[in-house]
N, CA, C and O of each residue as an XYZ file, in Angstrom:
548
protein
N     -56.890    124.637   -248.816
C     -55.815    124.698   -247.976
C     -55.374    125.873   -248.167
O     -54.303    126.402   -248.464
N     -57.276    126.422   -247.748
C     -56.392    128.903   -247.113
C     -56.627    128.556   -246.271
O     -56.091    129.347   -245.496
N     -57.228    127.670   -245.574
C     -56.899    127.981   -243.596
C     -56.278    126.736   -242.997
O     -56.558    125.655   -243.514
N     -55.609    126.774   -242.145
C     -54.552    125.734   -241.883
C     -55.598    124.432   -241.257
O     -56.753    124.759   -240.985
N     -55.223    123.128   -241.060
C     -55.737    122.265   -240.964
C     -56.702    122.519   -239.661
O     -57.835    122.230   -239.279
N     -55.579    123.219   -239.232
C     -55.705    122.807   -237.325
C     -57.299    124.259   -237.666
O     -57.119    125.202   -236.895
N     -57.872    124.354   -238.070
C     -58.934    125.799   -237.305
C     -60.127    125.719   -238.600
O     -60.908    126.588   -238.987
N     -59.935    124.446   -239.033
C     -61.245    123.820   -239.966
C     -62.826    124.035   -239.049
O     -63.740    124.812   -239.325
N     -62.768    123.401   -238.312
C     -63.382    123.006   -237.260
C     -63.672    124.378   -237.293
O     -64.780    124.528   -237.808
N     -62.937    125.911   -236.827
C     -63.420    127.402   -237.253
C     -64.833    128.095   -238.559
O     -65.687    128.977   -238.467
N     -64.546    127.402   -239.342
C     -65.237    127.624   -240.639
C     -66.338    127.002   -241.232
O     -67.292    127.382   -241.912
N     -65.941    125.947   -240.786
C     -66.869    124.747   -241.875
C     -68.237    124.721   -240.159
O     -68.483    124.524   -238.969
N     -68.615    125.113   -241.512
C     -70.602    124.107   -240.199
C     -71.153    123.451   -240.695
O     -70.846    123.076   -241.827
N     -72.293    123.001   -240.001
C     -73.004    121.653   -240.223
C     -73.635    121.685   -241.543
O     -74.600    122.407   -241.291
N     -73.720    121.427   -242.606
C     -74.555    121.459   -243.750
C     -73.739    121.470   -245.149
O     -73.927    121.164   -246.326
N     -72.629    122.052   -244.250
C     -71.042    122.812   -245.705
C     -71.910    121.991   -246.517
O     -72.816    121.167   -246.394
N     -70.855    122.908   -247.890
C     -70.648    123.205   -248.864
C     -72.637    124.279   -249.908
O     -73.151    124.373   -251.023
N     -72.897    124.785   -248.363
C     -73.623    125.560   -248.681
C     -74.674    124.526   -249.526
O     -75.068    125.025   -250.580
N     -75.048    123.538   -249.312
C     -76.411    122.518   -249.634
C     -77.362    123.035   -249.073
O     -76.884    123.226   -247.954
N     -78.137    123.318   -249.048
C     -79.329    123.949   -248.574
C     -79.990    122.876   -247.936
O     -80.300    122.862   -246.745
N     -80.211    121.925   -248.804
C     -81.236    120.408   -248.227
C     -80.739    119.894   -246.996
O     -81.344    119.437   -246.026
N     -79.061    120.115   -247.301
C     -78.630    120.144   -245.817
C     -78.073    120.251   -244.616
O     -77.156    119.627   -244.081
N     -78.862    121.272   -244.208
C     -78.247    122.164   -243.153
C     -78.129    121.160   -242.144
O     -76.970    120.749   -242.100
N     -78.780    120.683   -241.430
C     -78.813    119.947   -240.086
C     -78.041    119.181   -239.927
O     -77.824    118.972   -238.734
N     -77.084    118.223   -241.060
C     -76.623    117.121   -240.890
C     -75.269    116.924   -240.138
O     -74.228    117.563   -240.289
N     -75.510    115.974   -239.364
C     -74.031    115.435   -238.696
C     -73.005    115.383   -239.363
O     -73.018    114.384   -240.082
N     -71.657    116.294   -239.528
C     -70.674    116.563   -240.526
C     -70.194    117.661   -240.683
O     -70.492    118.855   -240.700
N     -68.970    116.649   -240.849
C     -68.074    118.452   -241.143
C     -67.044    117.951   -241.815
O     -66.078    117.563   -241.157
N     -67.018    117.844   -243.338
C     -66.404    117.168   -244.639
C     -65.099    118.939   -244.846
O     -65.503    120.101   -244.801
N     -63.713    118.517   -245.039
C     -63.060    119.250   -244.640
C     -62.986    120.180   -246.820
O     -62.798    121.308   -247.277
N     -63.221    119.026   -247.293
C     -62.928    119.391   -249.036
C     -64.135    119.462   -249.431
O     -64.580    118.337   -249.203
N     -65.201    120.275   -250.023
C     -65.990    119.793   -250.622
C     -66.557    120.653   -252.242
O     -65.926    121.695   -252.422
N     -67.421    120.398   -253.158
C     -67.652    121.303   -253.957
C     -68.604    121.429   -254.411
O     -69.160    120.331   -254.430
N     -69.514    122.565   -255.059
C     -70.895    122.884   -254.647
C     -70.591    123.747   -255.959
O     -69.590    124.324   -256.384
N     -72.453    123.507   -256.598
C     -72.631    124.695   -257.732
C     -74.250    124.888   -257.242
O     -75.074    123.996   -257.041
N     -74.413    126.286   -257.125
C     -75.745    127.098   -256.336
C     -76.141    127.551   -257.304
O     -75.468    128.395   -257.896
N     -77.884    126.957   -257.982
C     -78.741    128.348   -258.442
C     -80.158    128.375   -257.829
O     -80.644    127.666   -256.948
N     -80.767    129.555   -258.656
C     -81.114    130.867   -258.455
C     -82.549    130.707   -259.482
O     -81.973    130.234   -260.462
N     -83.328    130.750   -259.706
C     -84.627    131.163   -260.326
C     -85.675    131.543   -259.792
O     -86.575    130.902   -259.250
N     -85.436    133.360   -260.079
C     -86.746    134.193   -259.614
C     -87.829    134.429   -260.196
O     -88.042    135.065   -261.228
N     -88.862    133.634   -259.165
C     -90.211    133.822   -259.779
C     -90.801    135.476   -259.692
O     -90.065    136.414   -259.384
N     -92.161    135.611   -260.000
C     -92.963    136.711   -259.474
C     -93.769    136.714   -258.602
O     -94.869    136.166   -258.532
N     -92.843    137.790   -257.414
C     -93.512    137.703   -256.524
C     -94.820    139.271   -256.289
O     -94.707    140.368   -255.741
N     -95.804    138.666   -256.935
C     -97.531    140.445   -256.536
C     -97.631    139.949   -254.905
O     -97.877    138.941   -254.243
N     -97.220    141.556   -254.716
C     -98.459    142.057   -253.479
C     -99.135    142.449   -253.655
O     -99.077    142.437   -254.885
N    -100.370    143.154   -253.309
C    -101.462    143.783   -253.290
C    -100.381    145.589   -252.883
O     -99.562    146.021   -252.072
N    -101.300    146.112   -254.331
C    -100.665    148.088   -254.822
C    -100.331    148.980   -253.509
O     -99.648    150.000   -253.599
N    -100.810    148.563   -252.414
C    -100.944    149.069   -250.944
C     -99.418    148.839   -250.195
O     -98.740    149.744   -249.707
N     -99.145    147.727   -250.227
C     -98.047    147.255   -249.974
C     -96.690    147.233   -250.757
O     -95.556    146.947   -250.373
N     -97.203    147.653   -252.067
C     -95.826    147.597   -252.766
C     -93.745    148.640   -252.224
O     -92.530    148.584   -252.416
N     -94.824    149.378   -251.529
C     -93.837    150.343   -251.006
C     -93.320    150.145   -250.106
O     -92.273    150.744   -249.861
N     -94.049    148.864   -248.909
C     -93.738    148.394   -247.819
C     -92.659    147.783   -247.707
O     -91.787    147.738   -246.840
N     -92.906    147.025   -249.286
C     -92.319    145.306   -249.144
C     -90.869    145.019   -250.692
O     -90.560    144.007   -251.322
N     -90.455    146.188   -250.737
C     -90.193    146.682   -252.876
C     -88.385    145.810   -252.452
O     -87.568    145.692   -253.365
N     -88.196    145.526   -251.641
C     -87.226    143.984   -250.620
C     -87.749    142.921   -250.997
O     -88.029    142.015   -250.212
N     -87.915    142.882   -251.991
C     -88.723    141.066   -252.035
C     -88.507    140.100   -252.818
O     -88.729    140.764   -253.831
N     -88.199    138.834   -253.323
C     -88.119    138.069   -253.279
C     -88.670    136.449   -253.212
O     -88.846    135.969   -252.092
N     -88.804    136.036   -253.807
C     -89.599    134.515   -254.271
C     -88.849    133.347   -255.664
O     -89.228    133.151   -256.819
N     -88.227    133.046   -255.245
C     -87.679    131.938   -255.866
C     -87.171    130.541   -255.803
O     -86.522    130.104   -254.852
N     -87.482    129.897   -256.812
C     -86.622    128.088   -256.809
C     -84.987    128.394   -256.698
O     -84.362    129.409   -257.007
N     -84.485    126.986   -256.077
C     -83.239    127.191   -255.679
C     -83.188    125.070   -255.998
O     -84.084    124.260   -255.759
N     -81.836    124.831   -256.566
C     -81.023    123.468   -256.303
C     -79.521    124.249   -256.785
O     -78.952    125.080   -257.493
N     -79.443    123.187   -255.727
C     -77.996    123.090   -255.641
C     -77.606    121.496   -255.851
O     -78.381    120.541   -255.794
N     -75.961    121.480   -256.151
C     -75.192    119.894   -256.119
C     -74.453    120.170   -255.731
O     -74.145    121.361   -255.685
N     -73.752    119.224   -255.233
C     -72.183    119.112   -254.377
C     -71.228    117.749   -254.378
O     -71.546    117.063   -255.349
N     -70.775    117.489   -254.051
C     -70.103    116.621   -253.732
C     -68.738    116.239   -252.560
O     -68.345    117.112   -251.786
N     -68.578    115.874   -252.564
C     -67.594    115.785   -251.050
C     -65.573    115.429   -251.912
O     -65.158    114.712   -252.823
N     -64.999    116.305   -251.045
C     -63.681    115.539   -252.015
C     -62.634    115.383   -250.736
O     -61.494    115.088   -251.097
N     -62.752    115.476   -249.824
C     -62.856    114.819   -248.962
C     -61.547    113.317   -249.181
O     -61.278    114.000   -250.170
N     -60.676    112.197   -249.212
C     -59.855    110.901   -249.752
C     -60.671    110.242   -248.511
O     -60.787    109.048   -248.788
N     -61.504    110.611   -246.817
C     -60.842    110.188   -246.322
C     -62.982    110.190   -245.324
O     -63.264    109.964   -244.147
N     -63.795    110.496   -246.358
C     -65.006    111.542   -245.884
C     -65.425    110.565   -244.877
O     -66.032    111.254   -244.057
N     -65.446    109.350   -244.471
C     -66.031    108.521   -243.295
C     -65.639    109.109   -241.837
O     -66.245    108.834   -240.802
N     -64.638    109.876   -241.930
C     -64.031    110.520   -240.871
C     -64.841    111.846   -239.920
O     -64.735    112.391   -238.821
N     -65.621    111.911   -241.065
C     -66.296    113.319   -240.654
C     -67.886    113.151   -240.800
O     -68.761    113.734   -241.441
N     -67.835    111.948   -239.793
C     -69.443    111.606   -240.140
C     -69.041    110.537   -238.771
O     -68.052    109.855   -238.505
N     -70.664    110.850   -237.925
C     -70.804    110.455   -236.352
C     -70.251    108.554   -236.323
O     -71.198    108.089   -236.958
N     -69.611    107.685   -236.080
C     -69.394    106.281   -236.041
C     -71.035    105.498   -236.887
O     -71.107    105.020   -238.019
N     -71.858    105.588   -236.120
C     -73.319    105.116   -236.362
C     -73.439    105.651   -238.107
O     -74.136    104.824   -238.695
N     -73.192    106.236   -238.606
C     -73.908    107.417   -239.714
C     -73.063    106.624   -240.481
O     -73.687    105.997   -241.337
N     -71.582    106.383   -240.476
C     -70.158    105.724   -241.288
C     -70.232    104.507   -241.037
O     -69.210    103.951   -241.438
N     -70.743    104.005   -240.699
C     -71.330    102.508   -240.531
C     -72.340    101.640   -241.484
O     -72.430    100.630   -242.182
N     -73.169    103.020   -240.892
C     -73.953    102.338   -242.085
C     -74.187    103.033   -244.025
O     -74.786    102.594   -245.007
N     -73.593    103.903   -243.836
C     -73.431    104.992   -245.439
C     -71.977    103.708   -246.344
O     -72.286    102.968   -247.277
N     -70.822    103.762   -245.871
C     -69.649    103.038   -246.067
C     -69.096    104.013   -247.578
O     -70.084    104.516   -248.112
N     -68.204    104.241   -248.079
C     -67.216    104.804   -248.294
C     -68.277    104.485   -249.775
O     -69.076    105.420   -249.728
N     -68.604    103.694   -250.917
C     -68.907    104.377   -251.817
C     -70.030    105.178   -251.831
O     -70.124    105.650   -252.964
N     -70.991    105.588   -251.072
C     -71.623    106.576   -250.907
C     -71.498    107.855   -252.022
O     -72.112    108.025   -253.075
N     -70.361    108.759   -251.305
C     -70.023    109.603   -251.213
C     -68.802    109.741   -253.035
O     -68.001    110.614   -253.367
N     -69.178    108.627   -253.654
C     -69.235    108.685   -254.985
C     -70.047    109.119   -255.711
O     -70.246    108.601   -256.809
N     -70.638    110.048   -255.334
C     -72.320    110.630   -256.058
C     -72.004    111.751   -256.006
O     -71.019    112.085   -255.348
N     -73.037    112.971   -256.940
C     -73.053    114.449   -256.185
C     -74.382    113.834   -255.116
O     -75.001    112.771   -255.148
N     -74.489    115.206   -254.058
C     -76.014    115.121   -253.262
C     -76.634    116.948   -254.348
O     -76.130    117.934   -254.887
N     -78.034    116.306   -254.057
C     -78.394    117.295   -254.640
C     -79.557    117.919   -253.812
O     -80.015    117.118   -252.997
N     -80.068    118.974   -253.812
C     -81.385    119.258   -253.309
C     -82.183    120.814   -254.219
O     -81.670    121.656   -254.956
N     -83.653    120.625   -253.705
C     -84.350    121.570   -254.150
C     -85.361    122.054   -254.030
O     -86.242    121.308   -254.457
N     -85.723    122.960   -253.655
C     -87.051    123.524   -253.150
C     -86.708    125.639   -254.021
O     -86.143    126.125   -255.001
N     -88.014    126.428   -252.045
C     -88.367    127.413   -252.512
C     -87.490    128.156   -251.438
O     -87.187    128.054   -250.249
N     -87.290    128.844   -252.367
C     -87.547    130.417   -251.204
C     -88.063    131.685   -251.099
O     -88.366    132.128   -252.207
N     -88.284    132.461   -250.161
C     -88.596    134.139   -250.239
C     -87.417    134.517   -249.488
O     -86.559    133.954   -248.808
N     -87.819    136.140   -250.019
C     -86.862    136.927   -248.715
C     -87.268    138.460   -249.128
O     -86.880    139.117   -250.093
N     -88.578    138.971   -247.618
C     -88.633    139.890   -247.674
C     -88.053    140.681   -246.278
O     -87.991    140.380   -245.086
N     -87.711    141.718   -247.001
C     -86.882    142.632   -246.288
C     -85.582    142.437   -246.146
O     -84.750    142.700   -247.015
N     -85.282    141.847   -244.765
C     -83.815    141.329   -244.284
C     -83.951    139.482   -243.778
O     -83.034    138.692   -243.550
N     -84.975    139.331   -243.749
C     -85.938    138.278   -243.581
C     -85.856    136.811   -244.006
O     -87.002    136.427   -243.773
N     -85.275    135.909   -244.424
C     -85.215    134.864   -245.626
C     -85.276    134.102   -245.113
O     -84.558    133.811   -244.157
N     -86.504    133.252   -245.730
C     -86.959    131.531   -245.300
C     -87.051    130.784   -246.564
O     -87.692    131.073   -247.575
N     -86.169    129.605   -246.287
C     -86.199    128.908   -247.737
C     -86.563    127.322   -246.852
O     -86.300    126.926   -245.716
N     -87.479    126.561   -248.341
C     -87.830    124.823   -247.599
C     -87.444    124.487   -248.978
O     -87.857    124.872   -250.072
N     -86.334    123.479   -248.532
C     -85.082    122.300   -249.412
C     -86.830    121.789   -249.454
O     -87.218    121.740   -248.287
N     -87.916    121.421   -250.394
C     -88.595    120.153   -250.656
C     -88.068    119.178   -250.909
O     -88.841    118.323   -250.476
N     -86.737    118.389   -251.596
C     -86.422    117.536   -252.132
C     -84.954    117.225   -251.645
O     -84.211    118.142   -251.295
N     -84.635    116.158   -251.635
C     -82.853    115.760   -251.225
C     -82.438    114.606   -252.144
O     -83.370    114.143   -252.801
N     -81.441    114.139   -252.298
C     -80.508    113.115   -252.644
C     -80.584    111.812   -252.104
O     -80.965    110.641   -252.080
N     -79.775    113.109   -251.554
C     -79.324    111.212   -250.155
C     -79.841    111.920   -249.201
O     -79.199    112.929   -248.909
N     -81.006    111.677   -248.490
C     -81.349    111.930   -246.810
C     -80.929    111.422   -245.891
O     -81.027    111.776   -244.716
N     -80.437    110.570   -246.312
C     -80.039    109.956   -245.086
C     -79.064    110.795   -244.514
O     -79.223    111.304   -243.405
N     -77.897    110.996   -245.322
C     -77.026    112.591   -245.003
C     -76.854    113.032   -243.370
O     -76.027    113.123   -242.463
N     -78.119    113.212   -243.672
C     -79.132    114.278   -242.696
C     -80.383    113.748   -241.406
O     -81.159    114.234   -240.583
N     -79.805    112.125   -242.056
C     -80.665    111.463   -240.709
C     -81.826    111.251   -240.754
O     -82.415    110.829   -239.758
N     -82.657    111.563   -242.295
C     -83.899    111.282   -242.838
C     -84.072    110.215   -243.681
O     -83.159    109.472   -244.041
N     -85.489    110.101   -244.078
C     -85.525    108.519   -245.130
C     -86.100    108.918   -246.312
O     -85.821    108.400   -247.393
N     -87.038    109.982   -246.136
C     -87.957    110.837   -246.958
C     -86.959    111.845   -247.999
O     -86.403    112.921   -247.777
N     -87.012    111.030   -249.139
C     -86.555    112.858   -250.275
C     -87.268    113.430   -250.528
O     -86.829    114.553   -250.776
N     -89.048    113.300   -250.732
C     -89.526    114.385   -250.469
C     -90.039    114.936   -249.402
O     -90.983    114.249   -249.010
N     -89.766    116.340   -248.403
C     -90.329    116.011   -246.941
C     -90.060    117.604   -246.819
O     -88.922    118.062   -246.924
N     -91.297    118.475   -246.570
C     -91.430    119.450   -245.881
C     -89.910    119.776   -245.228
O     -89.123    118.853   -245.438
N     -89.400    120.797   -244.550
C     -88.121    121.900   -244.210
C     -87.881    122.829   -244.682
O     -87.834    123.051   -245.892
N     -87.702    123.478   -243.902
C     -87.420    124.928   -243.754
C     -86.374    125.238   -242.543
O     -86.000    124.777   -241.464
N     -86.110    126.522   -243.597
C     -84.474    127.867   -242.836
C     -85.072    129.120   -242.753
O     -85.581    129.627   -243.752
N     -85.065    129.823   -241.377
C     -85.113    131.291   -241.907
C     -83.809    131.539   -241.004
O     -83.445    130.932   -239.997
N     -83.158    132.737   -241.751
C     -82.272    133.617   -241.665
C     -82.476    135.125   -241.834
O     -83.639    135.447   -242.079
N     -81.579    136.111   -241.751
C     -81.112    137.176   -241.363
C     -80.560    137.924   -242.102
O     -79.473    138.246   -241.622
N     -80.796    138.483   -243.262
C     -79.551    138.659   -244.552
C     -79.742    137.229   -245.565
O     -80.560    137.100   -246.475
N     -79.297    136.792   -245.361
C     -79.071    134.304   -245.776
C     -78.395    133.525   -245.049
O     -77.597    133.510   -244.112
N     -79.039    132.776   -245.870
C     -78.845    131.866   -245.027
C     -77.710    130.609   -245.287
O     -77.586    129.461   -244.860
N     -77.083    131.338   -246.074
C     -75.563    129.777   -246.109
C     -74.829    131.046   -246.737
O     -73.656    130.963   -247.102
């Protein structure tokens, strides 16, 4: 409701809801709810690099989200919608992975997806990765 419905495509990106594991999905839901969590980990670097790499983070992440659209199949390509069905969207979509940030470069590896079919994949556990500047989602 924050943006007029005609402009949703200007704001919604593939993989919406900030579910990092579903970043390459071919869909554009208009309403969703997501919870994102990160757990920082120790990130050891040699003493001589501590000044250079003072802006560094290593973390685990977990995301969970659900689609709030009343007709979620409309946001999918027709062949994907036919294979999934409406009941598919009654559950929460989840992902888990590891991320690293050094200076302004951020890389994340979503290792597990609860519903890989939504991104056109078969395996729940698989190597996936994204790279961005400052932020990824």
